C-alpha positions in Angstrom: 92.2 110.9 129.1 94.5 109.2 126.6 97.3 109.0 129.2 95.0 107.4 131.7 93.8 105.0 129.1 97.3 103.8 128.4 98.2 103.5 132.0 95.1 101.4 132.7 95.8 99.2 129.7 99.5 98.7 130.6 98.6 97.8 134.2 96.1 95.2 133.0 98.2 93.5 130.4 101.9 94.1 131.2 104.6 95.5 129.0 106.4 94.3 126.0 109.7 93.4 127.7 108.2 91.5 130.6 106.1 88.3 130.9 102.4 89.2 130.9 100.4 88.5 134.1 97.5 87.1 132.2 99.7 84.7 130.2 99.1 86.6 126.9 101.7 85.5 124.4 104.3 88.2 123.6 105.7 86.5 120.6 105.3 87.8 117.0 101.8 88.9 116.2 100.1 91.0 113.5 97.2 92.4 115.5 96.0 95.8 114.1 94.4 98.8 115.9 90.8 99.8 115.3 91.6 102.3 112.6 88.0 103.5 112.2 87.9 104.8 115.8 90.5 107.6 115.8 89.6 108.6 119.3 91.6 105.6 120.5 94.8 106.7 118.7 97.7 106.8 121.2 99.2 110.3 121.5 102.6 109.4 123.1 104.8 106.4 123.5 108.1 106.3 125.4 108.6 102.5 125.8 107.4 99.3 124.0 104.0 98.4 125.3 100.6 96.8 124.5 97.7 99.1 124.0 94.3 97.4 123.4 96.2 94.2 122.8 98.4 95.7 120.1 102.1 95.8 120.6 103.6 99.3 119.9 107.4 99.6 119.5 108.6 102.9 120.9 111.3 105.0 119.1 114.9 104.1 119.7 116.6 106.8 121.9 120.0 105.2 122.3 121.5 107.7 124.8 120.0 107.4 128.3 118.2 110.5 129.6 118.7 112.4 126.4 115.6 113.6 124.6 116.9 115.9 121.9 118.7 114.5 118.8 120.0 116.3 115.8 119.0 113.5 113.4 115.9 111.4 113.4 115.4 108.4 111.1 111.7 107.5 110.4 110.8 104.3 108.6 107.3 103.5 107.5 106.7 100.3 109.4 108.2 97.9 112.0 109.5 94.7 110.6 109.2 91.2 112.0 112.6 91.0 113.7 112.1 94.4 115.4 108.6 93.5 116.7 109.4 90.0 118.0 109.7 89.6 121.8 110.7 85.9 121.8 113.8 84.3 120.3 114.9 80.7 120.1 118.6 80.2 120.9 121.0 77.9 119.2 120.4 75.3 121.8 116.6 75.4 121.5 115.9 77.6 124.5 113.2 80.3 124.2 114.3 83.7 125.6 112.4 86.9 125.9 113.9 90.1 124.3 112.6 93.7 124.0 110.9 94.8 120.9 113.2 97.5 119.4 114.4 98.9 116.1 117.5 98.0 114.1 117.3 94.4 115.2 117.9 91.7 112.6 118.9 92.5 108.9 118.0 96.2 109.1 121.0 96.6 111.3 123.1 96.6 108.2 122.5 100.3 107.6 124.3 101.2 110.9 127.6 100.1 109.4 127.1 102.0 106.2 126.1 105.2 108.1 129.1 104.9 110.4 131.5 104.6 107.4 130.1 108.0 106.3 130.5 109.6 109.7 127.0 109.1 111.1 126.8 107.1 114.4 123.2 105.8 114.5 123.8 105.1 118.2 123.6 108.9 118.6 120.5 109.3 116.4 116.9 108.8 117.1 115.2 106.0 115.1 111.5 105.3 114.9 108.7 104.2 112.6 105.4 105.8 111.6 103.5 102.5 112.0 104.9 101.3 115.3 102.9 98.0 115.3 103.6 95.0 113.1 101.3 95.1 110.1 100.2 92.0 108.2 102.8 91.2 105.5 100.5 92.1 102.7 100.2 95.7 104.0 103.8 96.5 104.9 105.1 97.6 101.5 102.3 100.3 101.1 100.2 100.7 104.2 96.8 102.3 103.6 96.3 106.0 104.4 94.1 105.2 107.4 96.9 103.1 108.8 99.5 105.8 108.4 97.1 108.4 110.0 96.8 106.2 113.1 100.5 106.6 113.8 100.9 110.3 113.2 100.0 111.6 116.7 102.8 109.5 118.3 105.3 110.5 115.6 104.5 114.2 116.0 104.9 113.8 119.7 108.4 112.3 119.2 109.4 115.1 116.8 108.2 117.6 119.4 110.3 116.0 122.2 113.4 115.2 120.1 113.5 118.6 118.2 115.5 117.1 115.3 117.1 119.5 112.8 117.2 116.7 110.2 114.5 114.1 109.6 115.5 111.2 107.3 112.4 109.6 105.7 113.2 106.0 105.1 110.4 105.6 102.5 108.3 107.9 100.4 105.1 107.6 102.5 106.7 109.2 105.5 108.1 112.0 103.3 104.6 112.6 101.8 103.1 113.1 105.3 105.8 115.5 106.5 106.8 117.5 103.4 105.4 120.8 102.3 105.6 119.7 98.6 104.3 116.7 96.7 107.0 115.2 94.4 107.9 111.8 93.1 110.6 109.7 94.8 113.0 109.7 92.0 112.9 113.6 91.8 113.1 114.0 95.6 115.8 111.4 96.3 119.0 113.2 97.1 117.4 116.6 97.6 116.6 118.6 100.8 113.1 119.9 101.6 111.6 121.8 104.5 108.8 120.6 106.8 106.8 123.4 108.4 104.9 120.9 110.5 108.1 119.2 111.8 110.2 122.4 111.7 113.1 120.4 110.2 115.0 119.6 107.1 113.7 116.5 105.3 115.7 114.0 103.3 114.1 110.9 101.6 115.9 107.6 100.8 115.1 104.0 100.4 113.9 101.9 103.4 116.4 99.5 105.0 114.4 96.6 103.8 115.1 97.6 100.2 118.8 97.0 100.7 118.2 93.6 102.1 116.4 92.6 99.0 118.8 94.4 96.6 122.4 94.4 97.9 123.5 96.2 94.8 121.9 99.4 96.2 124.7 99.6 98.8 126.3 102.5 97.0 122.9 104.4 96.9 122.8 104.2 100.7 126.5 105.3 101.0 125.8 108.4 98.8 122.7 109.2 100.9 124.5 109.0 104.3 127.4 111.0 103.0 125.0 113.8 102.0 123.2 113.6 105.3 126.5 114.0 107.2 127.5 116.9 104.9 124.2 118.7 105.7 124.7 118.1 109.5 128.1 119.7 109.4 126.7 122.6 107.5 124.0 123.1 110.1 126.6 122.9 112.8 128.5 125.7 111.2 131.6 123.6 110.8 134.5 124.4 108.5 133.6 122.4 105.4 136.1 122.4 102.6 134.1 123.0 99.5 134.9 124.1 96.0 133.0 127.2 94.8 131.3 127.3 91.4 132.1 130.4 89.3 130.4 130.8 85.9 129.9 133.6 83.4 127.0 133.9 80.9 128.1 135.1 77.5 125.4 136.6 75.2 127.5 138.7 72.7 130.2 138.2 70.1 132.9 140.4 71.7 132.6 138.7 75.1 132.9 135.3 73.5 136.0 136.4 71.6 137.5 137.7 74.8 136.8 134.4 76.6 138.3 132.3 73.7 141.4 134.5 73.7 141.8 134.2 77.4 141.5 130.4 77.3 144.1 130.2 74.5 146.5 132.3 76.5 146.2 130.4 79.8 149.7 129.3 80.8 150.1 127.2 82.7 146.8 125.4 82.1 144.9 125.5 85.3 142.7 122.4 84.6 143.2 118.7 83.9 145.1 116.9 81.2 144.5 113.5 79.7 147.2 110.8 79.7 148.6 112.3 76.4 148.9 115.8 77.9 145.9 117.3 76.1 143.8 119.9 77.8 140.4 118.8 79.1 137.2 120.8 78.8 133.8 119.8 80.2 131.1 120.2 77.7 127.3 120.0 77.7 124.3 121.5 75.7 120.7 122.4 76.5 118.1 122.5 73.8 114.4 122.5 72.9 113.1 119.9 70.5 113.0 116.2 69.7 116.0 115.7 67.4 119.2 117.6 66.9 118.3 118.8 63.4 114.9 120.3 64.2 115.6 121.5 67.7 116.6 125.0 69.0 120.0 124.8 70.6 119.7 127.1 73.6 123.1 127.0 75.3 126.4 125.3 75.2 128.5 125.1 78.4 132.2 124.6 78.9 134.2 124.1 82.1 138.0 124.1 82.4 138.7 123.8 86.1 136.8 122.4 89.1 135.3 125.8 89.8 135.1 127.7 86.5 132.6 127.4 83.7 131.0 129.5 81.0 127.5 129.4 79.6 127.1 130.6 76.1 123.4 131.5 75.6 122.0 131.5 72.1 118.3 131.7 73.0 116.5 133.3 76.0 113.8 131.8 78.2 111.2 132.8 75.6 113.0 130.6 73.1 114.0 133.6 71.1 117.5 134.3 69.6 119.4 136.4 72.1 123.1 136.2 71.1 124.3 139.5 69.7 126.4 139.1 66.5 128.0 141.9 64.5 126.4 142.2 61.0 129.7 141.6 59.2 130.2 138.4 61.0 126.8 137.2 60.2 127.1 138.2 56.5 130.3 136.3 56.2 128.7 133.2 57.7 125.8 133.5 55.3 128.1 133.6 52.3 130.0 130.6 53.5 126.8 128.7 54.3 124.9 129.6 51.0 127.5 130.6 48.4 125.6 129.6 45.3 122.4 131.4 46.3 124.1 134.7 46.9 127.0 134.8 44.5 125.5 137.6 42.5 123.4 139.7 44.8 126.1 139.4 47.5 128.4 141.8 45.7 126.0 144.4 44.4 127.0 148.1 44.7 125.5 150.2 47.4 125.6 154.0 46.8 128.3 153.7 44.2 130.6 151.8 46.6 131.8 148.2 46.7 130.5 147.5 50.2 128.8 144.2 50.8 125.0 144.2 51.1 123.4 143.1 54.3 122.8 139.5 53.1 120.9 138.7 56.3 118.0 140.6 54.9 117.9 138.5 51.7 117.7 135.0 53.1 115.1 132.9 54.8 114.7 132.8 58.6 116.0 129.2 58.6 119.1 130.2 56.7 119.7 133.1 59.0 119.3 130.8 62.0 121.9 128.3 60.7 124.3 131.1 59.9 124.1 132.6 63.4 125.1 129.3 65.0 127.9 128.8 62.5 129.2 132.2 63.3 129.5 131.3 66.9 131.0 128.0 66.0 133.7 129.7 63.9 134.7 131.8 66.9 134.9 128.7 69.1 136.8 126.7 66.6 140.3 127.8 67.4 139.8 126.6 71.0 137.5 123.6 70.6 138.9 122.1 67.3 142.5 122.3 68.6 144.0 118.8 68.5 145.3 119.5 72.0 141.8 120.0 73.4 139.7 117.0 74.5 136.2 116.8 76.0 134.7 115.3 79.2 131.0 114.9 78.9 128.0 112.9 80.2 126.2 110.9 77.5 128.4 112.8 75.0 126.6 111.3 71.9 123.5 113.4 72.9 125.4 116.7 72.8 127.9 116.0 69.9 125.3 116.1 67.1 124.2 119.6 68.2 127.8 120.8 68.4 128.5 119.4 64.9 125.2 120.2 63.1 124.6 123.7 64.5 128.1 125.0 65.4 130.2 123.1 62.9 132.6 121.9 65.6 134.7 118.7 65.3 133.3 116.0 67.5 134.8 112.7 66.4 137.7 111.4 68.5 137.4 114.4 70.8 135.9 112.8 73.9 138.4 111.7 76.5 135.7 110.3 78.8 132.0 109.9 78.9 131.3 109.7 82.6 128.0 107.9 82.2 129.6 104.9 80.4 132.9 105.1 82.3 131.0 104.8 85.6 129.0 101.9 84.1 132.3 100.2 83.3 133.5 100.7 86.9 130.2 99.4 88.5 127.4 98.3 86.2 124.9 98.4 89.2 125.6 102.0 90.1 123.4 105.0 89.4 124.3 106.6 86.1 122.4 109.8 86.2 124.6 112.9 86.2 123.1 114.6 89.3 123.1 111.6 91.7 125.3 109.1 89.9 128.2 111.5 89.3 127.5 114.8 91.0 126.6 113.4 94.5 129.0 110.4 94.3 132.2 112.3 93.4 131.6 116.0 94.2 130.1 118.3 96.8 127.6 119.8 94.4 124.7 117.9 95.9 121.5 117.4 94.0 121.9 120.6 92.0 118.9 120.1 89.7 116.4 120.4 92.5 115.2 123.9 91.6 114.9 122.8 88.0 112.8 119.8 88.9 110.4 121.8 91.0 110.0 124.4 88.2 109.3 121.6 85.7 106.8 120.1 88.0 104.9 123.4 88.2 105.2 124.2 84.5 104.7 120.9 82.7 103.3 122.4 79.5 106.3 124.6 79.0 108.7 121.7 79.4 107.3 119.6 76.5 110.2 119.2 74.1 113.0 120.4 76.3 114.4 123.4 78.2 113.5 126.2 75.8 111.3 128.1 78.3 113.1 127.4 81.6 114.0 130.7 83.3 117.6 131.6 82.8 118.1 132.1 86.5 117.4 128.4 87.0 118.9 126.9 83.8 122.3 128.6 83.7 123.4 127.6 87.2 122.2 124.1 86.5 124.0 124.1 83.1 127.3 125.3 84.7 127.2 122.4 87.2 126.4 120.0 84.4 129.8 120.6 83.0 131.7 121.0 86.3 130.5 117.7 87.7 132.0 115.4 85.0 135.3 117.3 85.0 135.6 116.9 88.8 134.7 113.2 88.5 137.2 112.5 85.8 140.3 111.7 87.9 138.2 109.6 90.4 136.6 107.4 87.7 139.9 107.1 85.8 141.7 105.9 89.0 139.0 103.3 89.6 139.3 102.0 86.0 143.0 101.8 86.5 142.7 99.9 89.7 140.3 97.4 88.0 142.7 97.2 85.0 139.9 98.4 82.8 141.4 101.8 81.7 143.0 100.4 78.5 139.7 98.5 77.6 137.7 101.7 78.2 140.0 103.9 76.1 140.4 101.6 73.1 137.1 99.8 72.9 134.3 101.1 75.0 134.7 104.8 74.9 135.1 105.0 71.0 131.9 102.9 70.7 129.7 105.0 73.1 131.0 108.3 71.8 132.0 108.2 68.1 129.8 105.3 67.0 126.8 106.4 69.0 127.1 109.9 67.5 127.4 108.5 64.0 124.2 106.5 64.7 122.4 109.7 65.6 123.7 111.8 62.8 123.6 109.4 59.8 121.0 106.9 61.0 120.8 103.3 60.1 119.9 101.9 56.7 116.3 100.8 56.6 114.9 98.8 53.6 111.2 99.8 54.0 110.0 97.5 51.2 111.7 94.5 52.8 110.4 95.4 56.2 106.8 95.5 54.8 107.3 92.0 53.4 108.6 90.8 56.8 105.7 92.3 58.6 103.2 90.4 56.4 105.2 87.2 56.9 105.6 87.5 60.7 101.9 88.3 61.2 101.0 85.3 59.0 103.3 83.1 61.1 102.0 84.4 64.4 98.4 83.8 63.4 99.1 80.2 62.4 101.3 79.5 65.4 98.5 80.8 67.7 95.9 78.8 65.9 97.9 75.6 66.1 98.8 76.1 69.7 95.1 76.6 70.7 94.1 73.5 68.8 96.8 71.5 70.5 95.9 72.8 74.0 92.2 72.1 73.4 93.0 68.6 72.1 95.2 67.8 75.1 92.6 69.2 77.5 89.9 67.0 76.0 92.2 63.9 76.1 93.3 64.7 79.7 89.8 65.1 81.0 88.6 61.9 79.3 91.4 60.0 80.9 90.6 61.4 84.3 86.9 60.4 83.8 87.9 56.8 83.1 90.2 56.8 86.1 88.1 58.5 88.7 84.4 58.2 87.7 82.5 54.9 88.1 81.3 53.4 84.8 77.7 54.3 85.4 78.6 58.0 85.9 80.7 58.6 82.9 77.6 59.4 80.7 76.4 61.9 83.3 79.9 63.4 83.5 80.1 63.8 79.7 76.8 65.6 79.7 78.2 68.0 82.2 81.1 68.7 79.9 78.6 69.9 77.3 77.4 72.6 79.7 79.1 75.7 81.2 80.8 75.4 84.6 78.1 76.5 87.0 77.0 75.4 90.5 74.2 73.4 89.0 76.3 71.6 86.5 79.0 70.8 89.0 76.3 69.6 91.4 75.5 66.8 88.9 79.1 65.6 89.2 79.0 65.3 93.0 77.2 61.9 93.1 79.8 60.3 90.9 83.0 62.1 91.9 84.8 61.9 95.1 83.8 65.1 97.1 87.5 65.8 97.9 88.2 66.1 94.2 85.4 68.6 93.3 87.7 71.7 93.5 90.2 69.9 91.1 87.4 68.9 88.8 86.1 72.5 88.6 89.5 73.6 87.4 89.8 70.7 84.9 86.4 71.5 83.4 87.0 75.2 83.4 90.3 74.7 81.5 88.5 72.4 79.1 86.1 75.2 78.2 88.8 77.9 78.1 91.1 75.8 75.9 89.1 76.3 72.8 90.1 80.0 72.8 93.0 79.8 75.2 94.4 83.2 76.2 98.2 83.0 76.4 98.3 86.5 78.0 96.1 85.4 81.0 98.3 84.4 83.9 95.3 82.7 85.6 94.6 80.5 82.6 98.3 79.7 82.3 98.6 78.6 85.9 95.5 76.4 85.7 96.8 74.7 82.6 100.4 74.1 83.8 100.0 73.4 87.5 96.4 72.3 88.1 95.7 70.3 84.9 99.2 69.2 83.7 100.4 68.8 87.2 103.8 70.5 86.7 105.7 71.7 89.7 106.0 75.6 90.0 109.5 77.0 89.9 109.1 80.2 91.8 106.5 82.7 93.0 105.4 86.1 91.5 106.9 89.2 93.0 104.1 90.8 94.9 105.8 93.9 96.3 102.6 95.6 97.2 101.7 92.7 99.5 105.2 92.4 100.9 105.8 89.0 99.2 109.0 89.0 97.3 109.7 86.4 94.6 111.1 83.2 96.1 111.7 79.6 94.9 108.8 77.2 95.2 110.8 74.8 97.3 110.9 77.5 100.1 107.1 78.0 99.8 106.5 74.3 100.4 108.5 74.6 103.6 105.9 77.1 105.0 102.8 76.2 106.9 99.7 75.5 104.6 98.0 78.8 105.5 101.1 80.7 104.5 101.5 78.8 101.3 98.2 80.2 100.1 99.6 83.7 100.1 102.0 82.9 97.3 101.2 82.7 93.6 103.2 80.5 91.1 105.0 82.6 88.4 104.4 81.9 84.7 107.0 84.3 83.3 109.4 83.6 80.5 112.1 82.2 82.7 109.6 79.8 84.3 108.3 78.7 80.9 111.8 78.0 79.6 112.4 75.7 82.6 109.1 73.9 82.2 109.5 73.5 78.4 111.8 70.5 79.1 108.8 68.7 80.8 106.0 69.7 78.4 106.6 70.1 74.7 103.5 72.4 74.3 105.3 75.0 76.3 108.0 75.1 73.6 105.3 76.0 71.0 104.1 78.8 73.4 107.6 80.2 73.7 108.0 80.3 69.9 104.7 82.0 69.6 105.6 84.6 72.2 108.9 85.3 70.4 107.2 86.0 67.1 104.4 87.9 68.8 106.8 90.2 70.7 108.5 91.1 67.4 105.2 91.9 65.8 104.1 94.0 68.7 107.4 95.9 69.2 108.5 96.5 65.6 106.0 95.2 63.0 102.6 96.5 64.1 100.0 96.2 61.5 98.4 99.4 60.1 95.0 100.4 61.3 92.4 100.7 58.5 89.2 102.7 59.1 86.5 104.4 57.0 86.3 108.2 57.1 82.7 109.1 56.7 83.5 112.8 55.9 85.7 112.0 52.9 84.2 108.7 52.0 87.6 107.2 51.8 89.4 104.3 53.5 92.2 105.6 55.8 95.4 103.6 56.6 97.2 104.7 59.7 100.6 103.1 60.4 101.8 102.1 63.9 105.1 101.7 65.7 108.2 101.5 63.5 106.3 102.0 60.3 104.6 105.2 61.5 108.1 106.5 62.1 109.5 105.3 58.8 106.7 106.6 56.6 106.4 110.0 58.4 107.9 113.2 56.9 111.4 113.1 58.5 113.6 116.1 58.6 116.7 114.0 59.2 116.0 111.1 56.7 118.4 110.7 53.8 117.3 108.6 50.8 119.9 106.4 49.2 120.1 105.7 45.4 118.0 102.7 46.0 114.4 104.1 46.4 113.6 101.4 49.0 116.5 102.3 51.3 116.0 105.1 53.8 118.3 106.2 56.6 116.7 107.2 59.8 118.5 108.8 62.7 118.5 107.0 66.0 117.3 109.2 68.8 
């Protein structure tokens, strides 16, 4: 029945690439289907056509008479350039053209894909919503809209039999994927669709690149990964580097590994420019700060393939590294010599053997000594001046290495790949998995299994990785140290090409490694007493600035409306108008103004009077009140529009808005952000006062929040609860160090 319906409709109204017999315009339109009546949903579509007066753009099958394609790209919606069937030439002639995909700006992704080995002229390309949606719905179409397009999409998948479906947008992925997961977690990973019987990959929609050209590298990484997957499915000979890692859980195995590393000759890994050996390093832990956390593992890599994971604690967050008692006792004496000078040498059975000191100390002391014992074994290798590290956000791992293991960490990092990559390209992704692993290696999105486990076990992940199964954490940890080491030569070469290597080595790298680590370990000096005085002062200033600003806005509003009364209202009606101003803005009160005010000015007067009433308690946080004040009452020219992504209306200059037809102009809202206010401040001095108030208010809100005071009925006492920075400063802090001055406290920077 559906097929006959389409044929009858097509015969009656023509097709999208020919002129209609009933003179129906085929130019751009935004007519939507009747979503409530799902019985009318089209089930198949093989060419552009109108169905019930709605233009549907069929999928792009670039090869004639070929139905099956290995790769299918599915975007969420058709854009305007793809849906248009009329085009005006340079000479003013109007020519018809077929509605098809990858016309206009979206065509840019074809070039990126081709550079990565994917020819989109050999891939199927389609959209879930094959009709042009109203602009306000294109960014996030409603569920009922998406459901309308599913039958056609599933028919396309059935006919094309793709092995890979690339979802150009999260909404397509959600409808096809077997799992529910956020875009950031899914981006770069591979998932299976039972319904489509294909591998799924999700990435940004082409329209995103048009608005944000700096995402070019994101698209290149994605297309490279898609091509790699295609070659794997084809069974091709892909040159890949294996990952070999060993998990060490006992002292003897660790000593054997350290000995092996010291005797490697020649060194199989990388060297820095001074000929020092490079080790990749990374840690996993459970806790908030380095001093009160449980260090679970430390990982090292020395070649592009080889890594070791040293496990201190198991997946139950219990100590699992086996140490010989003599080693532990030695560490305890070194760690707590004063406490055990006497009992440490007592005689046992008439001999001079040492007592098992591990039985005489607290659990915390025992814990510290265990880690120090491992650190002492690692020291000959790690503290060797000829050994340097390559890490990713090194300042997060270094405090654990120093505090728990006693290893040297200063002037030991040859490259922090996060900040080195930022130096190469400040717009690039900086996360280890995508920004480094997928960009420079063949490791792929290696944290995918970890992400899925965390999603299913959120409660166990609070505080870190202490309870992640070892079968998931250890392979992830090994790749966490292999990825930076593999990326080192590529990033170094790019820095050299841009003549930034010397700057990175001498200025940037020491700052983001040694200085950042020092911040975390020793903290920053905080004068709590002075901060308390500043808090009182800033809140006093904020209250007075706000009071003065409101008084000024109200005074200006009153003067402004009186001036307009004198200009626009006849002499006999001024008294009546003044009476209206003593009332609230209602239909009845505004009706009194109609006899004495030009009817065309009534909407303007409503805003003037409403602002007059609002000005006595003006809300600087209300965008609507701000817009009424600046643009309707003061008559300033807007600078730009707000960014309404959900409605498909990106931010644009107000000059461009004025070039649009009046009905289109109504869709855009003037912006009143900080940048706009700074520009308008040169035209209205009151805006300068507002900017000063915002600056002081932001400091009070971010750093100098006032304490909350409330009465506890149970104890009958007044309770003071600190907020923000002061809550942190006054809380019991395991890593706070008090200076000789009682007001000065050092707090670590997390």
